[in-house]
C-alpha positions as CSV (number, residue, x, y, z in Angstrom):
1,M,8.6,-11.6,22.1
2,L,5.8,-12.3,19.8
3,D,2.2,-12.8,20.5
4,R,1.8,-16.6,20.5
5,M,-1.8,-16.4,19.4
6,S,-1.2,-14.3,16.2
7,D,2.7,-14.2,15.7
8,R,2.3,-10.4,15.0
9,L,4.5,-7.9,16.5
10,R,2.9,-5.7,19.1
11,I,4.2,-2.2,18.7
12,A,3.4,1.0,20.7
13,L,4.0,4.4,19.2
14,I,4.4,7.6,21.2
15,A,5.7,10.9,20.4
16,H,6.0,14.3,22.1
17,D,4.7,17.4,20.4
18,A,8.2,18.3,19.1
19,C,8.8,14.9,17.7
20,K,5.4,14.0,16.1
21,Q,6.5,14.7,12.7
22,D,9.6,12.5,12.9
23,L,7.2,9.6,14.2
24,V,4.9,10.1,11.3
25,E,7.8,10.2,8.7
26,W,9.2,7.2,10.3
27,A,5.8,5.2,10.1
28,I,5.4,6.1,6.6
29,W,9.0,4.9,5.9
30,N,8.2,1.7,7.7
31,R,4.6,1.3,6.6
32,A,5.2,-2.3,5.2
33,L,6.6,-3.6,8.5
34,L,3.9,-1.8,10.5
35,A,1.2,-3.2,8.5
36,G,2.0,-6.6,9.7
37,A,1.9,-5.6,13.4
38,D,-0.5,-4.9,16.0
39,L,-0.2,-1.1,16.7
40,C,-1.2,0.9,19.6
41,A,-0.4,4.6,20.3
42,T,-1.1,7.6,22.5
43,R,-4.2,9.3,21.1
44,N,-2.6,12.3,19.2
45,S,0.5,10.2,17.9
46,G,-2.0,7.6,16.8
47,E,-4.3,9.7,15.0
48,L,-1.3,11.4,13.0
49,V,0.0,8.0,12.2
50,A,-3.2,6.4,11.1
51,G,-4.0,9.3,9.2
52,A,-0.8,9.5,7.3
53,T,-0.5,5.7,6.7
54,S,-4.0,4.4,6.6
55,L,-3.0,1.8,9.1
56,R,-5.2,0.4,11.9
57,V,-3.9,1.9,15.2
58,R,-5.5,1.2,18.6
59,L,-5.8,4.7,20.3
60,L,-5.1,5.0,23.9
61,L,-5.4,8.1,26.1
62,S,-3.2,11.0,25.2
63,G,0.2,10.8,27.0
64,P,-0.6,13.6,29.6
65,R,-3.9,12.1,30.5
66,G,-2.6,8.6,31.1
67,G,-1.7,7.1,27.7
68,D,2.0,6.7,28.7
69,A,0.8,4.9,31.9
70,Q,-1.5,2.6,29.9
71,I,1.5,1.7,27.8
72,G,3.7,1.0,30.8
73,A,1.0,-1.3,32.1
74,M,1.0,-3.1,28.7
75,I,4.7,-3.5,29.1
76,A,4.3,-4.9,32.6
77,R,1.7,-7.4,31.4
78,G,4.0,-8.6,28.5
79,E,1.6,-7.3,25.8
80,L,4.3,-5.3,23.8
81,D,7.2,-6.4,21.8
82,L,8.6,-2.9,20.9
83,V,8.0,0.8,21.9
84,V,8.9,3.5,19.7
85,F,8.9,6.5,21.7
86,F,10.2,9.7,20.2
87,W,10.5,12.1,23.4
88,D,11.7,15.6,23.3
89,A,14.8,15.7,25.5
90,L,14.8,19.5,25.5
91,S,11.4,20.4,27.0
92,A,10.0,19.8,30.5
93,H,6.8,17.7,30.6
94,G,4.2,17.8,33.2
95,H,3.9,14.0,33.1
96,E,7.5,13.5,33.3
97,P,7.2,10.8,36.0
98,D,5.0,8.8,33.7
99,V,7.8,9.0,31.0
100,R,10.4,7.9,33.3
101,A,8.3,5.1,34.6
102,L,7.6,4.0,31.1
103,L,11.5,4.1,30.2
104,R,12.1,2.0,33.5
105,L,9.4,-0.5,32.8
106,A,10.8,-1.2,29.3
107,V,14.4,-1.9,30.7
108,L,12.9,-3.9,33.6
109,H,10.8,-6.2,31.3
110,D,13.4,-6.3,28.6
111,V,11.3,-4.6,26.0
112,P,13.2,-2.7,23.3
113,I,12.5,1.0,23.4
114,A,13.5,3.3,20.6
115,C,13.8,6.9,21.5
116,N,14.8,8.4,18.2
117,R,14.5,7.6,14.5
118,R,18.0,6.1,14.3
119,T,17.5,3.7,17.1
120,A,14.1,2.7,15.7
121,D,15.5,2.1,12.3
122,L,18.4,-0.1,13.8
123,V,15.9,-2.0,15.9
124,V,13.4,-2.8,13.0
125,T,16.2,-3.8,10.7
126,S,18.1,-6.0,13.3
127,T,18.2,-9.7,12.3
128,L,16.9,-10.3,15.7
129,F,13.8,-8.2,15.3
130,G,10.6,-10.2,15.3
131,R,12.1,-13.4,16.6
132,A,10.5,-15.0,19.7
133,A,12.3,-14.5,22.9
134,A,14.1,-17.6,24.2
135,A,12.2,-19.3,26.9
């Protein structure tokens, strides 16, 4: 689960437009935890989180331009320990296939994916969070 080279959690952050404020508030609340992690995010979400928290966030493409697919590839390569993806369940999205693929890859590769604030809070406060996966 942890990057064996640095023992830092690798966390991806994504939020649809209607959920970006929730992600920013969640990141502010969990700033201390996130400060000890390697963060990446889709461009717009990452810019908002970095601006609100002053944390270093590796910016990928925006979701509709391929950022969701980039994160999916990172999951498949074993490069992420957690995905925090606050998605808007009430709106249709042009990149819906990428969203579904991202969710499928997280399940397939046993990467926790939190799709709302409560789930994200439960994941990061779990006693299992941050432990290396059993070999």
